[in-house]
GUTOR-840655 format. One line per field, with one value per residue (C-alpha): x, y, z; chain; residue in three letters; residue number from 1. Coordinates in pm, 1 decimal. Example, Ala and Ser with C-alpha at 12.3 -4.5 7.8 and 13.67 -1.06 7.14 Angstrom:
2
c1	c(1230.0 | 1367.0) $
c2	c(-450.0 | -106.0) $
c3	c(780.0 | 714.0) $
c	c(A | A) $
r	c(Ala | Ser) $
k	c(1 | 2) $
This chain:
91
c1	c(13143.5 | 13287.0 | 13632.5 | 13497.8 | 13301.7 | 13606.4 | 13813.4 | 13536.5 | 13475.3 | 13140.3 | 13000.9 | 12754.8 | 13026.9 | 13193.0 | 12853.2 | 12721.4 | 13031.2 | 13060.9 | 12692.0 | 12591.5 | 12903.0 | 12879.1 | 12521.8 | 12569.2 | 12198.2 | 12124.9 | 11861.1 | 12123.5 | 12353.8 | 12251.7 | 12435.7 | 12128.5 | 11921.9 | 12185.2 | 12192.7 | 11812.8 | 11799.7 | 12086.7 | 11902.2 | 11572.1 | 11725.2 | 11888.8 | 11556.3 | 11382.9 | 11221.2 | 11111.6 | 11096.6 | 10766.5 | 10904.0 | 11233.8 | 11059.5 | 10838.9 | 11134.8 | 11329.0 | 11050.7 | 11166.5 | 10994.8 | 10959.4 | 11179.1 | 11460.5 | 11418.6 | 11435.8 | 11754.2 | 11901.5 | 11814.7 | 11945.6 | 12272.6 | 12303.9 | 12265.0 | 12485.7 | 12759.0 | 12718.1 | 12642.2 | 12638.7 | 12413.7 | 12083.3 | 12162.7 | 12254.9 | 11935.5 | 11725.5 | 11904.7 | 11828.2 | 11458.5 | 11446.5 | 11619.1 | 11373.6 | 11082.5 | 11220.8 | 11360.3 | 11075.9 | 11303.0) $
c2	c(9697.5 | 9915.2 | 9906.2 | 10039.2 | 10309.2 | 10418.2 | 10437.0 | 10653.1 | 10397.6 | 10325.9 | 10091.7 | 9940.1 | 9798.4 | 9559.3 | 9450.7 | 9375.9 | 9197.1 | 8963.1 | 8878.2 | 8866.3 | 8690.2 | 8423.0 | 8349.7 | 8417.4 | 8470.1 | 8536.2 | 8794.0 | 9020.1 | 9080.2 | 9445.7 | 9688.9 | 9910.6 | 9609.8 | 9508.6 | 9860.8 | 9872.5 | 9538.2 | 9640.1 | 9951.1 | 9764.9 | 9519.6 | 9798.6 | 9979.3 | 9665.5 | 9516.3 | 9159.6 | 8857.3 | 8963.3 | 9302.6 | 9161.3 | 8879.0 | 9130.9 | 9352.0 | 9062.9 | 8841.4 | 8550.6 | 8331.7 | 8442.3 | 8147.3 | 8268.9 | 8623.9 | 8502.2 | 8310.7 | 8626.4 | 8831.5 | 8560.7 | 8544.0 | 8921.4 | 8920.1 | 8610.4 | 8798.1 | 9108.6 | 8951.2 | 9270.8 | 9459.5 | 9308.5 | 9376.6 | 9735.4 | 9786.2 | 9646.7 | 9878.4 | 10181.9 | 10092.4 | 10028.6 | 10360.9 | 10542.8 | 10384.8 | 10455.9 | 10802.3 | 10912.5 | 10994.0) $
c3	c(10997.7 | 11276.8 | 11120.8 | 10791.0 | 10974.0 | 11177.1 | 10858.5 | 10704.3 | 10430.9 | 10270.0 | 10535.8 | 10291.5 | 10070.1 | 10318.8 | 10447.4 | 10104.1 | 9986.5 | 10281.5 | 10312.8 | 9948.8 | 9819.0 | 10083.3 | 9975.4 | 9601.5 | 9538.0 | 9173.5 | 9268.7 | 9430.2 | 9135.9 | 9098.1 | 9330.5 | 9370.2 | 9478.2 | 9731.9 | 9873.0 | 9897.0 | 10075.3 | 10302.7 | 10419.8 | 10440.3 | 10685.0 | 10884.7 | 10909.8 | 11032.2 | 10723.6 | 10773.5 | 10545.5 | 10385.2 | 10281.7 | 10154.7 | 9968.2 | 9788.2 | 9698.0 | 9550.7 | 9423.5 | 9637.3 | 9897.1 | 10258.3 | 10354.0 | 10127.0 | 10256.3 | 10616.4 | 10535.9 | 10384.0 | 10692.9 | 10926.4 | 10732.6 | 10755.3 | 11133.2 | 11171.4 | 10987.1 | 11204.4 | 11540.8 | 11746.7 | 11507.7 | 11616.4 | 11982.5 | 11899.1 | 11699.3 | 11987.0 | 12228.4 | 12013.6 | 12000.3 | 12375.8 | 12446.7 | 12221.3 | 12408.8 | 12754.1 | 12678.7 | 12455.3 | 12164.1) $
c	c(A | A | A | A | A | A | A | A | A | A | A | A | A | A | A | A | A | A | A | A | A | A | A | A | A | A | A | A | A | A | A | A | A | A | A | A | A | A | A | A | A | A | A | A | A | A | A | A | A | A | A | A | A | A | A | A | A | A | A | A | A | A | A | A | A | A | A | A | A | A | A | A | A | A | A | A | A | A | A | A | A | A | A | A | A | A | A | A | A | A | A) $
r	c(Met | Met | Glu | Ala | Phe | Ile | Lys | Glu | Gln | Asp | Ile | Arg | Arg | Pro | Gln | Leu | Leu | Ser | Val | Trp | His | Ser | Met | Lys | Pro | Ser | His | Leu | Thr | Asn | Ala | Ala | Thr | Arg | Thr | Thr | Val | Asn | Phe | Ser | Ile | Leu | Tyr | Gly | Ala | Gly | Pro | Thr | Asn | Ile | Ser | Arg | Gln | Leu | Gly | Ile | Ser | Arg | Thr | Glu | Ala | Lys | Glu | Leu | Ile | Asp | Gln | Tyr | Phe | Asn | Thr | Tyr | Thr | Gly | Leu | Lys | Lys | Tyr | Met | Arg | Gly | Val | Val | Glu | Ala | Ala | His | Ser | Asp | Gly | Leu) $
k	c(1 | 2 | 3 | 4 | 5 | 6 | 7 | 8 | 9 | 10 | 11 | 12 | 13 | 14 | 15 | 16 | 17 | 18 | 19 | 20 | 21 | 22 | 23 | 24 | 25 | 26 | 27 | 28 | 29 | 30 | 31 | 32 | 33 | 34 | 35 | 36 | 37 | 38 | 39 | 40 | 41 | 42 | 43 | 44 | 45 | 46 | 47 | 48 | 49 | 50 | 51 | 52 | 53 | 54 | 55 | 56 | 57 | 58 | 59 | 60 | 61 | 62 | 63 | 64 | 65 | 66 | 67 | 68 | 69 | 70 | 71 | 72 | 73 | 74 | 75 | 76 | 77 | 78 | 79 | 80 | 81 | 82 | 83 | 84 | 85 | 86 | 87 | 88 | 89 | 90 | 91) $
Protein backbone atom coordinates (compact mmCIF):
# COMPACT_ATOMS: atom_id res chain seq x y z
CA MET A 1 0.00 0.00 0.00
CA MET A 2 2.82 2.42 0.88
CA GLU A 3 4.58 1.73 -2.41
CA ALA A 4 1.47 2.67 -4.38
CA PHE A 5 1.02 5.81 -2.28
CA ILE A 6 4.66 6.87 -2.76
CA LYS A 7 4.33 6.35 -6.52
CA GLU A 8 1.17 8.53 -6.43
CA GLN A 9 -0.97 5.66 -7.69
CA ASP A 10 -4.59 5.06 -6.77
CA ILE A 11 -4.02 3.31 -3.43
CA ARG A 12 -7.44 1.71 -3.54
CA ARG A 13 -6.65 -0.31 -6.64
CA PRO A 14 -3.78 -2.45 -5.29
CA GLN A 15 -5.65 -2.97 -2.03
CA LEU A 16 -8.79 -4.09 -3.74
CA LEU A 17 -7.05 -6.35 -6.20
CA SER A 18 -4.97 -8.23 -3.67
CA VAL A 19 -7.68 -8.63 -1.03
CA TRP A 20 -10.71 -9.20 -3.21
CA HIS A 21 -9.03 -11.46 -5.77
CA SER A 22 -7.56 -13.65 -3.09
CA MET A 23 -11.03 -14.16 -1.62
CA LYS A 24 -12.97 -14.12 -4.92
CA PRO A 25 -16.29 -13.31 -3.25
CA SER A 26 -19.12 -13.14 -5.75
CA HIS A 27 -20.64 -10.19 -3.89
CA LEU A 28 -17.61 -7.99 -4.65
CA THR A 29 -17.62 -8.10 -8.44
CA ASN A 30 -18.70 -4.46 -8.79
CA ALA A 31 -15.85 -1.90 -8.56
CA ALA A 32 -18.05 0.66 -6.80
CA THR A 33 -18.97 -1.92 -4.15
CA ARG A 34 -15.32 -2.80 -3.61
CA THR A 35 -14.44 0.87 -3.22
CA THR A 36 -17.28 1.42 -0.74
CA VAL A 37 -16.25 -1.57 1.33
CA ASN A 38 -12.60 -0.52 1.16
CA PHE A 39 -13.37 2.91 2.61
CA SER A 40 -15.82 1.45 5.11
CA ILE A 41 -13.07 -0.74 6.53
CA LEU A 42 -10.59 2.14 6.56
CA TYR A 43 -13.07 4.30 8.44
CA GLY A 44 -13.65 1.59 11.02
CA ALA A 45 -16.80 -0.18 9.90
CA GLY A 46 -17.32 -3.50 11.61
CA PRO A 47 -18.80 -6.80 10.50
CA THR A 48 -22.40 -5.66 11.07
CA ASN A 49 -22.00 -2.63 8.81
CA ILE A 50 -20.17 -4.56 6.08
CA SER A 51 -22.65 -7.44 6.23
CA ARG A 52 -25.53 -5.01 5.71
CA GLN A 53 -23.78 -3.28 2.80
CA LEU A 54 -23.13 -6.55 1.02
CA GLY A 55 -26.08 -8.64 2.14
CA ILE A 56 -23.81 -11.29 3.63
CA SER A 57 -23.53 -12.86 7.09
CA ARG A 58 -21.60 -11.18 9.89
CA THR A 59 -19.24 -14.16 9.84
CA GLU A 60 -18.44 -13.61 6.15
CA ALA A 61 -18.02 -9.88 6.74
CA LYS A 62 -15.65 -10.54 9.65
CA GLU A 63 -13.61 -12.88 7.45
CA LEU A 64 -13.43 -10.16 4.79
CA ILE A 65 -12.24 -7.58 7.32
CA ASP A 66 -9.73 -10.02 8.84
CA GLN A 67 -8.35 -10.83 5.38
CA TYR A 68 -8.01 -7.12 4.67
CA PHE A 69 -5.99 -6.51 7.83
CA ASN A 70 -3.98 -9.72 7.36
CA THR A 71 -2.98 -8.45 3.92
CA TYR A 72 -2.00 -5.02 5.27
CA THR A 73 -0.51 -5.97 8.63
CA GLY A 74 0.69 -2.51 9.64
CA LEU A 75 -2.57 -0.79 8.81
CA LYS A 76 -4.49 -1.76 11.94
CA LYS A 77 -1.61 -0.61 14.16
CA TYR A 78 -1.45 2.69 12.29
CA MET A 79 -5.20 3.22 12.59
CA ARG A 80 -5.06 2.51 16.35
CA GLY A 81 -2.19 4.97 16.69
CA VAL A 82 -4.16 7.70 14.94
CA VAL A 83 -7.14 7.19 17.25
CA GLU A 84 -4.91 7.15 20.34
CA ALA A 85 -3.16 10.34 19.22
CA ALA A 86 -6.50 12.04 18.63
CA HIS A 87 -7.62 11.08 22.14
CA SER A 88 -4.41 12.17 23.84
CA ASP A 89 -3.82 15.31 21.76
CA GLY A 90 -7.45 16.35 21.56
CA LEU A 91 -7.46 16.46 17.78
